[in-house]
C-alpha positions in Angstrom: -34.2 5.6 2.9 -31.0 3.5 2.4 -32.3 0.0 2.6 -31.7 -0.3 6.4 -34.7 -1.0 8.7 -34.9 1.4 11.6 -37.5 1.7 14.4 -39.0 5.2 14.7 -40.2 6.1 18.2 -41.9 9.3 19.4 -43.7 10.3 22.5 -46.9 12.3 23.0 -49.4 13.3 25.7 -51.8 10.7 24.4 -52.1 8.1 21.6 -53.2 10.6 19.0 -50.4 13.1 19.9 -47.8 10.3 19.7 -49.1 9.2 16.3 -49.0 12.7 15.0 -45.4 13.0 16.3 -44.5 9.8 14.5 -46.1 11.0 11.3 -44.1 14.2 11.4 -40.9 12.3 12.0 -41.6 10.0 9.1 -42.4 12.9 6.8 -39.1 14.5 7.8 -37.2 11.3 7.1 -39.0 10.5 3.9 -39.3 14.1 2.7 -36.3 14.0 0.3 -37.5 10.6 -1.1 -41.0 11.8 -1.7 -39.7 14.9 -3.5 -38.2 12.7 -6.2 -40.3 11.4 -9.2 -39.7 10.4 -12.7 -39.3 14.1 -13.7 -36.7 14.8 -11.1 -33.1 15.4 -12.3 -30.2 13.1 -11.6 -28.6 16.1 -9.8 -31.4 15.9 -7.2 -31.0 12.2 -7.0 -27.3 12.5 -6.5 -27.8 14.9 -3.5 -30.3 12.5 -2.0 -28.0 9.5 -2.5 -25.1 11.2 -0.7 -27.2 12.0 2.3 -28.5 8.4 2.4 -24.9 7.2 2.0 -23.8 9.2 5.0 -26.6 7.9 7.2 -25.9 4.3 6.1 -22.1 4.7 6.7 -21.6 6.8 9.8 -18.0 5.8 10.0 -17.1 6.6 6.4 -13.8 8.3 6.1 -14.0 12.1 5.7 -11.7 11.8 2.6 -14.1 9.4 0.9 -17.1 11.6 1.5 -15.2 14.6 0.3 -14.2 12.7 -2.9 -17.8 11.8 -3.6 -19.0 15.3 -2.9 -16.3 16.8 -5.2 -17.3 14.4 -8.0 -21.0 15.4 -7.7 -20.4 19.1 -7.4 -17.6 19.5 -9.9 -17.4 16.7 -12.3 -21.0 15.7 -12.7 -23.2 18.6 -11.6 -23.7 20.4 -14.9 -24.3 17.1 -16.7 -26.7 15.6 -14.1 -28.8 18.8 -14.0 -29.9 18.1 -17.6 -30.8 14.4 -17.1 -34.2 13.3 -15.8 -34.7 10.0 -14.0 -37.2 9.0 -16.7 -34.6 9.5 -19.4 -32.0 7.2 -17.8 -30.5 4.5 -20.0 -27.1 2.9 -20.7 -26.2 4.8 -23.9 -26.9 8.1 -22.1 -24.6 7.3 -19.2 -22.0 5.9 -21.5 -21.9 9.2 -23.2 -21.6 11.1 -19.9 -18.6 8.9 -18.8 -17.0 9.1 -22.2 -17.2 12.9 -22.3 -15.7 13.2 -18.8 -12.9 11.0 -19.9 -12.2 13.2 -22.9 -12.4 16.4 -21.0 -11.1 15.6 -17.6 -9.1 12.4 -17.9 -9.6 8.7 -17.1 -9.3 9.0 -13.3 -12.1 11.5 -13.1 -14.2 9.4 -15.5 -13.6 6.3 -13.3 -14.8 8.1 -10.2 -17.8 9.5 -12.0 -18.8 6.0 -13.2 -18.5 4.7 -9.6 -20.7 7.6 -8.2 -23.2 7.2 -11.0 -23.5 3.5 -10.3 -24.2 4.2 -6.6 -26.8 6.8 -7.5 -28.5 4.3 -9.8 -28.5 1.7 -7.1 -30.1 4.2 -4.7 -32.8 4.9 -7.3 -33.4 1.1 -7.7 -33.9 0.8 -3.9 -36.4 3.8 -4.1 -38.3 2.1 -6.9 -37.7 4.8 -9.5 -35.8 2.6 -11.9 -35.4 -1.1 -12.5 -31.7 -1.6 -12.9 -28.3 0.0 -12.4 -27.7 1.5 -15.9 -24.2 2.8 -14.9 -22.9 -0.7 -14.2 -23.5 -1.6 -17.8 -21.3 1.1 -19.2 -17.8 0.4 -20.3 -15.4 0.1 -17.4 -12.8 2.9 -17.2 -9.2 1.7 -16.7 -6.7 4.5 -16.4 -3.2 3.8 -17.6 -1.0 3.0 -14.6 2.4 4.5 -14.3 4.6 1.7 -13.1 7.2 2.7 -10.4 9.8 0.1 -9.8 11.5 -0.7 -6.5 14.9 1.0 -5.9 18.0 -1.1 -5.5 20.1 -0.9 -2.3 22.6 1.2 -4.2 19.9 3.7 -5.2 18.6 3.9 -1.6 22.2 4.7 -0.5 22.5 7.4 -3.2 19.2 9.0 -2.0 20.3 9.0 1.6 23.6 10.6 0.8 22.0 13.3 -1.3 19.5 14.0 1.5 22.4 14.4 4.0 24.0 16.9 1.6 20.7 18.7 1.2 20.3 19.0 4.9 23.7 20.7 5.3 23.1 23.2 2.5 22.9 26.8 3.7 20.3 29.0 2.3 18.1 32.0 3.1 14.8 31.7 4.9 13.5 28.3 6.2 16.1 25.6 6.1 15.6 22.0 4.7 13.1 19.8 6.5 15.3 17.3 8.5 12.4 15.0 9.1 12.2 13.9 5.4 15.2 11.6 5.8 13.9 10.3 9.1 10.5 9.5 7.7 12.1 7.9 4.7 14.2 5.7 7.0 11.1 4.7 9.0 9.4 3.7 5.7 12.5 1.7 4.8 12.6 0.1 8.2 8.9 -0.9 8.4 7.3 -0.6 4.9 4.7 1.7 6.5 2.9 4.1 4.3 3.9 7.8 4.9 0.5 8.5 6.3 0.9 5.7 8.8 4.3 7.1 9.9 2.8 10.6 10.4 0.0 9.1 12.5 2.5 7.5 15.0 2.1 8.7 18.6 4.2 8.2 21.7 1.7 5.7 22.9 2.2 3.6 19.8 5.8 2.8 20.7 6.7 -0.3 22.8 10.1 -1.2 24.1 10.7 -4.8 25.2 14.1 -6.2 26.1 15.9 -3.5 24.1 13.7 -4.2 21.0 11.6 -1.3 19.8 8.1 -2.0 18.3 5.5 0.3 16.8 1.8 -0.4 16.6 0.5 0.6 13.2 -3.1 1.5 14.1 -3.9 4.7 12.2 -3.1 6.9 9.2 -3.0 10.6 8.6 -5.6 11.6 6.0 -5.2 14.3 3.3 -7.5 16.6 5.3 -5.1 16.5 8.2 -7.2 14.3 10.5 -6.0 11.0 12.0 -8.0 8.0 10.9 -8.1 5.4 13.8 -7.1 2.6 11.4 -4.6 2.1 8.6 -5.9 2.2 5.0 -7.9 -0.9 5.9 -8.8 -2.0 9.5 -7.4 -5.5 8.9 -3.9 -3.9 8.2 -3.3 -3.1 11.9 -0.1 -4.7 12.9 2.9 -4.5 15.3 6.4 -4.2 13.8 9.8 -4.8 15.3 12.1 -2.0 14.1 15.7 -2.5 12.8 18.2 -0.5 14.7 18.5 2.4 12.2 14.7 3.0 12.5 14.5 2.4 16.3 17.2 5.1 16.9 15.0 7.6 15.1 11.9 6.6 17.0 13.6 6.7 20.4 15.0 10.2 19.7 11.5 11.4 18.8 10.2 9.9 22.0 12.5 12.1 24.0 10.8 15.3 22.9 7.2 14.0 23.4 5.7 15.0 26.7 2.3 13.4 26.3 1.3 9.9 25.3 -0.9 11.4 22.5 1.8 13.5 21.0 2.7 12.8 17.4 6.3 11.6 16.9 6.7 13.7 13.7 5.5 17.3 14.0 6.2 20.6 12.1 8.3 23.3 13.5 5.2 24.8 14.9 4.4 21.6 16.8 1.4 20.6 14.7 1.0 17.3 12.9 2.3 17.0 9.4 -0.1 16.9 6.5 0.6 14.5 3.7 0.5 17.2 1.0 3.1 19.3 2.8 5.4 16.2 3.2 5.0 15.4 -0.5 5.7 19.1 -1.4 8.9 19.1 0.7 10.1 15.8 -0.9 9.5 17.1 -4.4 11.4 20.3 -3.5 14.4 18.1 -2.4 14.2 16.0 -5.5 14.1 19.0 -7.8 17.0 20.5 -6.0 19.1 17.3 -6.3 18.2 16.9 -10.0 19.2 20.5 -10.7 22.5 19.9 -8.9 23.0 16.7 -10.9 23.4 14.7 -7.7 21.2 11.9 -8.9 23.4 11.0 -11.8 24.6 7.9 -9.9 21.1 6.5 -9.7 20.4 3.3 -11.6 16.6 3.9 -11.7 14.9 7.0 -13.2 14.7 10.0 -11.0 10.8 9.7 -11.2 11.1 6.5 -9.2 12.5 8.4 -6.2 9.2 8.5 -4.2 7.9 7.5 -0.8 5.6 5.0 -2.5 8.5 3.2 -4.2 10.2 2.7 -0.8 7.4 0.3 0.2 8.1 -1.6 -3.0 11.8 -1.6 -2.2 11.2 -3.1 1.2 8.9 -5.8 -0.2 11.3 -6.7 -2.9 14.2 -6.9 -0.5 12.3 -9.2 1.9 11.0 -11.4 -0.9 14.5 -11.7 -2.4 15.4 -13.6 0.7 12.8 -16.1 -0.2 9.9 -15.1 2.0 7.0 -13.4 0.2 4.6 -14.3 3.0 6.8 -12.4 5.5 6.8 -9.4 3.1 3.0 -9.5 2.8 2.6 -9.5 6.6 5.1 -6.6 6.9 3.1 -4.5 4.4 -0.2 -5.5 6.0 -1.6 -7.3 3.0 -4.2 -10.0 3.5 -2.8 -12.0 0.6 0.8 -12.5 -0.6 -0.6 -12.4 -4.1 -1.2 -8.6 -3.7 2.4 -8.2 -2.6 3.7 -10.3 -5.5 1.6 -8.5 -8.1 2.0 -4.9 -7.1 5.0 -4.5 -4.9 7.7 -7.0 -5.7 10.1 -6.5 -8.6 10.6 -10.1 -9.3 12.7 -11.6 -12.1 11.8 -15.1 -13.2 14.5 -17.7 -12.6 15.4 -19.9 -15.5 16.1 -23.6 -14.7 19.9 -23.9 -14.2 19.9 -27.0 -16.3 20.1 -24.8 -19.3 23.7 -23.9 -18.3 24.6 -27.6 -18.4 22.9 -28.1 -21.8 24.5 -25.1 -23.4 27.9 -26.0 -22.0 27.5 -29.5 -23.5 26.4 -28.1 -26.9 28.7 -25.1 -27.3 31.5 -25.3 -24.7 35.1 -25.4 -25.6 36.9 -28.7 -25.4 39.5 -29.0 -22.6 
């Protein structure tokens, strides 16, 4: 019961047998819905909503489903078990969201409000309530930590420190040499780290000595490859600058099969995003401890894979082409690129220089 019409067909030895089979199938399909009434808890409604959501969205990303399930089972479960459908109202859910914000932070509260709204919408479709009470609660807007783009100088500093880190001798497992290579691919393409990790041999195209990559997937936090980037419309083909093309071609040489990932662990398995992030943090902590980032113009906290995308966008836009930067990043609108990725300083009309020279300049 998710609002989608479906035809139910069953066979039987005769008409009565077929009807009985259909009735059993309908009872099976509607069983969870019929079990709900005004005295049912919101926890039960939440479980039913998630099953309905999975049926209505068979291609939903595994990470999205895991996030919803985690919200229901961890953030909301104890609270929803105490709320009956008949008791639902805006002040009640406002209190739930507020308490989550106080106890677990704004991001958990924002996700809880989203899930509560979808559960309410499910109950509206089922005829148990008249409106989405969660939608009327106060929106949760977590404070954003702004990470600015790095300058070309800072990128050079990070690269030089990475080279130094790679040559450092230590016991046990040595530094991950792929960090600098992945960083350079991000700088040469503006791809997200997950999109870089999802590159396979088959995604590389060489035409007239120009190397192209097809951005058609991303590695998810659970280690599975999603067959599209973050959004399907962001599929694109990018021509690589020479420094990035050299890395890709070197990786191609060690791939035997078209389905092989270009970037793999020492064991030959695909990288997971959390492992890559952990390795990068390890490098950054080491460099900070050695005071090797003292030459940075930006705060050390800005040395992240995510800021590299902003760095690329800012550099392309500084040449006067925001539309090109938007296409490179896979954005549908250049406004998204301008608002969230480009560190853009407003230009003041140069006539002010003439006016000030006339007013305060020294006489010849």
